N, C-alpha and C positions, 0 to 999 in steps of 0.2 A: 383457753382459749373462751370470746363470748360464740355462744350458737345462736343459730338464726335456721330459719326456713322461708319456703312459702310465705306459709301462712304467718309466722310468727315475723315482728321487726321489731328492729330493734333502734330505741332513741337513738340518736346522734349529736354530741355537742362540739361545733365547731369554735376553735380558742383560736387566735391571733399568734402566731408562734411567736410572734418579737415583743407584740406589747401586751397579751395575756388577754385583749376585748375577747368577749364572745360575740362570737359575729350573728350565729344562726342554729338554729338547729332545724333535725332532716330526720329521715330516716334508712333502715339500709334493711334488705334480706340477706341470701345468705350469697346470691350473687353479685347484688351489688357490693358487699364488702370483698369479694373476689377481686373482682373488678379494679377497687378504691385501693388493695393492696399491691395489683399486678401492674397498673397504668401510673403511681401515684401522683393520682388527681382524683379528688372526693368525687363519687359517685352515689347517687341517692335511689330510692326506688319511691315514687309518687303515688301518694294512697289517691289523691284524686284523678292522676289519668290512668293510672295501673299501668306503671311500666318505668321501666329504669331511665334517668336521665343525669349526665355530667351535670355537673354544678357548672356554667359561664359556656353549654355546648351552644348557646344560642346571642350571649350577650359577648362571652372572649371575656367574661370574670373570670377566671378559672379559681383554684382552692389547689396549692399544690400541696400534699401532705406532706409534713416535715417528722412528725411522731403519731403512732397510735397506741392507745391506752384503752382498757376494758375495767368496769368498776368493778369491788370488791365482790358481787356476784356473778356478775360477768353475764349481766342483761341489761347494759348499756354501754355506751363506746365517747369516750372523748377521740376529739382531732385537734392536732395541733399542725398549723394550716400557716404557707403563704399564698395571702389572695393577691389576686392581680385586676384591680381594681376595685370599685365596691362592690361588696356582697350582697345588701339587701339589694331588688328588683328597684327599688324607690329612689336608687342610686344614693342610697345612704353606705357608709361604711361598714357597719350594724344594722340589722333586721329588728335588735332591742333601744329603739330609738324615742318609744310611749311611754311615759306613765299613765299608772291605772285610768287617767281620767281624759287619756288622747293627749293631752299636753307634750308635744314636741321636748326632747330634752339633748340640749346642745353640746353637753359635754360628755368626752369616752365613758363608761366603767370597763378598768381602773382609770382614775384620774392620769395616773401617768402613761398611758394608753395613748395621749396627745402629742408625745413625743415621737411615736410610731408612724403617726399621721403627719404631721410634720414634716421628718425624714422622710414618707413616701412622696410628701408634694414638692420637696426640695429636688429631689430624682427626678420626678418629673418636668422639672424648669429644665431640665439639662439641652433638649433640646430645641428648648424655645428660642425665637429673635431676642437676643441679649437685648434692643428699645423695649421691646414689649417686656420685661420681668426684672424684678432689681435683682431675684435671684438667680437667674439667666446670667445678667452681666456678670453678679459677684466671679460666678463660677470661669467665665470664660475670661475675666480678669485673672486668672487663675494662683495662686496663693502667693503672691503678691498684696495682690488686693484685696484676699477675703483676711491674709495676716494683717492687714492692717488696720479692719476694720477691729478684727480679735483686739488686736491690743487698744486701739481707741475703747469700744465696751467695758474692756477689763476696768482703764482709768474711770470709767464714769460708774462702776460699779463700786470703786474704793470711796466715790466723792461721794456717791449715795448713803454706803454708810457712815461717813463722815459727818453729814449729812443728819442723822440719826431721823430718817423718813422712808418707814416699810416699804411703803407705795411704791417710789423711787427706787429703792432697794430691787424688789420684786420686778418692776419694768424692765431695769436696768439688765439684771439676770438673766430676763427673757430673752433682750436685745443677744447678751454675750452666749446661752444657750443654742439661740439658731444663727450664729455665724459657725459657732462653732459644730454644729449639722453641717452648714455647708461644706468648710474644712474637710470633715469625714468623707461625706460626696464626693471631694475631690479629689482625695485620697485613695478613691475605688475603696472605702472602707466602711462599715455600720457602726450605728451604736451598739450594738451586743460586743463588740470587740469591745469598748470603754466598761461596758455592766459584765463582760466575761474578767476581767480585769480587777475591778470592784471587787467581786467575789472572789478573789484568787486572794488579796489582801483578806478580804474578809476572815475570810476561814482560815489564814494563817496568824492573824492577830491575835 
């Protein structure tokens, strides 16, 4: 098990448990590690303030621990976590959003993380007035409305493919994926259920 004390701080990488996106880097002493394991929420040791702090204690944007791992030498930790809101104090989902020149990078790393971001945004739209959000209107309309859109989008994907236009295929597939994620939210499911089924098929093939 990773060992630390008040004098030795462990670097801790926090990764989104669903998307794999790297969210932030922090440090833990022994007490922070114990509190993290006991509470189920990530607690760090602040080097600048010289004290413990639970992520989200002021913003409410906590990190719920899903899994905790140590590296091969036991001197660094990886925490797979479920974020409640943006992780970075700037309001971005991840603290790693600039290149070395300081230019802001919009696309998440890895790119597939956009699916988890989209699913989170769809979930956040559930309680919004349907008059103010297309996603909320779909969710409010239930399976019939969502299913109709999925049928329409699937047909448009086929037409795009027959037209032989890659850009059109990508555009229509994006619509189909979005509406499929809305359906998952309507069913109270996460995209991870689909990934798990794909993994099952992959390992059994």
